C-alpha positions as CSV (number, residue, x, y, z in Angstrom):
1,X,19.8,-7.5,-25.2
2,X,16.6,-7.0,-23.2
3,X,17.2,-5.8,-19.7
4,X,13.6,-5.7,-18.5
5,X,11.5,-8.8,-19.2
6,X,8.5,-8.1,-21.4
7,X,6.4,-9.8,-18.8
8,X,7.3,-7.0,-16.3
9,X,6.3,-4.3,-18.7
10,X,3.0,-5.9,-19.5
11,X,2.2,-6.5,-15.9
12,X,2.0,-2.7,-15.3
13,X,-1.3,-0.9,-15.9
14,X,-2.6,2.7,-15.8
15,X,-5.3,3.3,-13.1
16,X,-8.2,5.7,-13.9
17,X,-11.7,6.7,-12.9
18,X,-14.7,7.5,-15.0
19,X,-15.9,11.1,-14.9
20,X,-19.6,12.2,-14.9
21,X,-19.3,12.5,-18.7
22,X,-18.1,8.8,-18.8
23,X,-14.6,10.0,-19.8
24,X,-11.6,8.4,-18.2
25,X,-9.3,10.4,-16.0
26,X,-6.0,8.7,-15.3
27,X,-4.9,9.0,-11.7
28,X,-2.1,6.6,-11.1
29,X,-0.3,3.4,-11.9
30,X,-0.5,-0.2,-10.7
31,X,0.7,-3.7,-11.4
32,X,-0.5,-7.2,-11.2
33,X,0.9,-9.9,-8.9
34,X,0.2,-13.7,-8.9
35,X,0.4,-15.8,-5.8
36,X,0.5,-19.6,-6.4
37,X,-1.6,-21.3,-3.8
38,X,-1.3,-25.0,-4.4
39,X,0.9,-27.8,-5.8
40,X,-1.1,-27.8,-9.1
41,X,0.2,-24.3,-9.8
42,X,-3.2,-22.5,-9.4
43,X,-2.8,-18.9,-8.4
44,X,-4.7,-15.9,-7.1
45,X,-4.3,-12.6,-9.0
46,X,-4.0,-9.2,-7.3
47,X,-3.8,-5.6,-8.4
48,X,-1.3,-3.5,-6.4
49,X,-1.3,0.3,-6.3
50,X,-1.1,3.1,-3.7
51,X,-3.8,3.6,-1.1
52,X,-4.1,7.3,-1.8
53,X,-4.8,6.4,-5.5
54,X,-7.9,4.3,-4.8
55,X,-9.2,4.9,-1.3
56,X,-11.8,7.5,-2.2
57,X,-13.3,5.6,-5.2
58,X,-15.9,2.8,-5.5
59,X,-14.6,1.7,-8.9
60,X,-11.5,2.1,-11.1
61,X,-10.6,1.6,-14.8
62,X,-7.6,-0.5,-15.8
63,X,-6.0,-0.5,-19.3
64,X,-4.8,-3.6,-21.2
65,X,-3.5,-4.5,-24.6
66,X,-5.1,-7.5,-26.3
67,X,-3.0,-10.6,-26.8
68,X,-1.7,-9.4,-30.2
69,X,-1.0,-5.9,-29.1
70,X,-3.5,-4.6,-31.7
71,X,-6.1,-3.1,-29.5
72,X,-6.3,-1.3,-26.2
73,X,-9.0,-2.6,-23.8
74,X,-10.5,-0.6,-20.8
75,X,-11.9,-2.7,-18.0
76,X,-13.9,-1.4,-15.0
77,X,-12.8,-3.0,-11.7
78,X,-15.2,-2.5,-8.7
79,X,-13.7,-1.8,-5.3
80,X,-17.0,-2.6,-3.5
81,X,-18.9,-5.9,-3.3
82,X,-22.4,-5.6,-1.9
83,X,-21.3,-2.3,-0.2
84,X,-18.3,-4.0,1.3
85,X,-14.8,-2.6,0.6
86,X,-12.7,-5.3,-1.2
87,X,-9.6,-3.1,-1.4
88,X,-7.1,-4.1,1.4
89,X,-4.7,-1.8,3.1
90,X,-1.8,-2.5,5.5
91,X,-2.6,-2.3,9.2
92,X,0.3,0.2,9.6
93,X,-1.4,3.5,8.5
94,X,1.8,5.0,7.2
95,X,2.2,2.3,4.5
96,X,0.6,3.7,1.3
97,X,-0.2,0.4,-0.4
98,X,-3.5,-1.0,-1.6
99,X,-4.1,-4.6,-2.8
100,X,-7.3,-5.6,-4.7
101,X,-8.0,-9.3,-5.0
102,X,-9.2,-10.2,-8.5
103,X,-10.6,-13.4,-9.9
104,X,-10.4,-15.3,-13.2
105,X,-13.9,-14.1,-14.2
106,X,-12.6,-10.5,-14.3
107,X,-10.1,-11.4,-17.0
108,X,-12.3,-14.0,-18.8
109,X,-15.4,-11.8,-18.9
110,X,-13.5,-8.8,-20.3
111,X,-11.4,-11.0,-22.6
112,X,-8.2,-9.7,-21.0
113,X,-4.7,-11.2,-21.2
114,X,-3.1,-11.7,-17.9
115,X,0.5,-10.8,-17.2
116,X,1.8,-10.6,-13.6
117,X,4.8,-10.7,-11.3
118,X,5.0,-14.0,-9.6
119,X,5.3,-12.9,-6.0
120,X,7.5,-16.0,-5.1
121,X,9.8,-15.8,-8.2
122,X,10.0,-12.2,-9.3
123,X,10.1,-10.2,-6.1
124,X,12.7,-9.6,-3.3
125,X,12.2,-8.1,0.1
126,X,14.6,-5.4,1.3
127,X,16.5,-7.9,3.3
128,X,16.8,-10.2,0.3
129,X,18.0,-7.3,-1.8
130,X,20.6,-6.3,0.7
131,X,21.9,-9.9,0.8
132,X,22.1,-9.9,-3.0
133,X,24.4,-6.9,-3.3
134,X,21.8,-4.1,-3.7
135,X,23.1,-1.0,-2.0
136,X,23.4,2.8,-2.5
137,X,24.2,3.4,-6.2
138,X,22.5,0.3,-7.5
139,X,20.6,1.1,-10.7
140,X,16.8,0.7,-10.7
141,X,13.9,1.4,-13.1
142,X,10.4,2.8,-12.4
143,X,7.6,1.7,-14.7
144,X,4.5,3.8,-14.8
145,X,2.3,6.4,-16.4
146,X,3.3,9.9,-15.2
147,X,1.3,13.1,-16.1
148,X,-1.5,11.1,-17.8
149,X,0.9,10.0,-20.5
150,X,-1.3,7.1,-21.5
151,X,-1.1,6.1,-25.2
152,X,-4.3,4.9,-26.7
153,X,-2.3,2.7,-29.1
154,X,-0.2,0.9,-26.5
155,X,-0.4,0.1,-22.8
156,X,3.3,-0.1,-22.3
157,X,4.5,2.1,-19.3
158,X,7.1,4.8,-19.4
159,X,10.4,3.6,-18.1
160,X,12.7,5.9,-16.0
161,X,16.2,5.1,-14.8
162,X,17.4,6.0,-11.3
163,X,19.4,4.5,-8.5
164,X,19.1,3.5,-4.9
165,X,19.9,6.6,-2.7
166,X,19.6,5.0,0.7
167,X,18.6,1.5,1.7
168,X,19.4,0.5,5.2
169,X,17.6,-1.8,7.6
170,X,17.4,1.0,10.2
171,X,15.9,3.4,7.6
172,X,13.2,0.9,6.6
173,X,12.4,-0.1,10.2
174,X,11.8,3.5,11.2
175,X,10.0,4.8,8.1
176,X,8.8,1.7,6.1
177,X,10.6,3.3,3.1
178,X,13.9,3.3,1.2
179,X,15.0,6.2,-1.0
180,X,15.7,6.3,-4.7
181,X,17.2,9.1,-6.8
182,X,14.5,9.3,-9.4
183,X,12.1,11.9,-10.8
184,X,8.5,10.8,-10.3
185,X,5.4,12.9,-11.1
186,X,1.7,12.7,-10.6
187,X,0.5,9.4,-12.2
188,X,3.6,7.5,-11.0
189,X,1.9,6.7,-7.7
190,X,1.7,2.9,-7.6
191,X,4.6,2.4,-10.1
192,X,6.8,-0.7,-9.5
193,X,10.5,-0.3,-8.9
194,X,12.5,-2.9,-10.9
195,X,16.2,-3.7,-10.3
196,X,18.6,-3.4,-13.2
197,X,20.7,-6.6,-13.7
198,X,24.3,-6.1,-12.7
199,X,27.0,-8.0,-14.7
200,X,30.0,-6.6,-12.7
201,X,30.8,-6.0,-9.1
202,X,33.7,-5.3,-6.8
203,X,35.7,-8.5,-6.3
204,X,34.4,-10.6,-3.5
205,X,31.0,-8.8,-3.3
206,X,27.6,-10.2,-4.4
207,X,25.7,-8.9,-7.4
208,X,22.1,-9.2,-8.5
209,X,22.2,-10.3,-12.1
210,X,18.5,-10.3,-12.8
211,X,15.5,-8.0,-12.8
212,X,13.2,-8.3,-9.8
213,X,10.3,-6.3,-8.3
214,X,11.9,-4.4,-5.5
215,X,9.1,-2.1,-4.3
216,X,6.4,0.4,-5.0
217,X,6.7,4.2,-5.4
218,X,4.3,6.3,-3.4
219,X,5.6,9.9,-3.1
220,X,8.6,12.1,-3.3
221,X,10.4,14.4,-0.8
222,X,9.6,18.0,-1.8
223,X,12.1,20.9,-1.6
224,X,10.4,24.0,-0.1
225,X,11.7,27.5,-0.2
226,X,10.1,30.5,1.7
227,X,10.1,34.0,0.2
228,X,10.0,36.7,2.8
229,X,9.0,40.4,2.5
230,X,11.9,42.7,3.1
231,X,9.6,45.2,4.6
232,X,7.7,43.0,7.1
233,X,9.9,39.9,7.3
234,X,6.8,37.8,6.8
235,X,6.6,34.8,4.5
236,X,4.7,35.9,1.4
237,X,5.2,32.9,-0.8
238,X,6.1,29.2,-0.5
239,X,7.6,27.5,-3.5
240,X,7.7,23.7,-3.7
241,X,9.7,21.7,-6.1
242,X,10.4,18.0,-6.7
243,X,13.7,17.2,-5.0
244,X,14.2,14.1,-7.2
245,X,14.3,11.8,-4.1
246,X,11.4,9.4,-4.2
247,X,10.0,7.2,-1.4
248,X,9.6,3.5,-2.0
249,X,7.8,0.9,0.1
250,X,9.7,-2.5,-0.1
251,X,8.1,-5.7,-1.2
252,X,7.7,-7.2,2.2
253,X,4.7,-4.9,3.0
254,X,2.9,-6.0,-0.2
255,X,3.5,-9.6,0.9
256,X,2.1,-9.0,4.3
257,X,-1.1,-7.6,2.9
258,X,-1.5,-10.6,0.5
259,X,-0.8,-13.0,3.3
260,X,-3.5,-11.3,5.4
261,X,-6.0,-11.6,2.5
262,X,-5.3,-15.3,1.9
263,X,-5.5,-16.0,5.7
264,X,-8.9,-14.3,5.9
265,X,-10.2,-16.2,2.8
266,X,-9.1,-19.5,4.3
267,X,-10.8,-18.5,7.6
268,X,-14.1,-17.7,5.7
269,X,-14.0,-21.2,4.1
270,X,-13.5,-23.0,7.4
């Protein structure tokens, strides 16, 4: 039985940059979203990743499988258009999300298949998650490419299992994050968080029985330990470790950026 829809797996990409030697250095993860904009079903595609992954670059490289999963394709995606930044960030500076509008020509010209989360069908805001029975202890998956573990024969991301550690409205209102118990490493920045379908629940309580996009990983909470000299009492070394608690921005902040992009595009046409 498939727990994660194949569409979700194929909607995740590795994000890289080209070095001076024209080699690719993989720096993060990302995923594609589709927003349907009219009654005919036409939609606008977007790449979503973390702001800290892309903000210092003019162009990035994305990785795709061909339609038959026989060949890996690398496609360059510019982040500047006539010197203008086409990568959008949230107006709240603490929100580490970047959204890049794409167009059909990007996929057609590079002969790329297009798989994406439908933002209206495959995502839930934190409020929607809480109303559907998601709470502390709910299982989730992270899909991404940690530690440059990018396979030249397949673009499928690495899947890691964790659970919700803390998801309260007050927590999100204060920090724009909820917490997950999940080991993430460099390269996982920009990874989507997917809910695991629940087939059982305590009697009388709701349960979420399907996979949805629930947020985007952007960092972890480090554990720091100071080593002091017995002779001087001064700190001589600071050790930092991954605590296993990751920070996740919920979907509503992605939606707000996309709504802002579409509103600006409509304004430009007027």
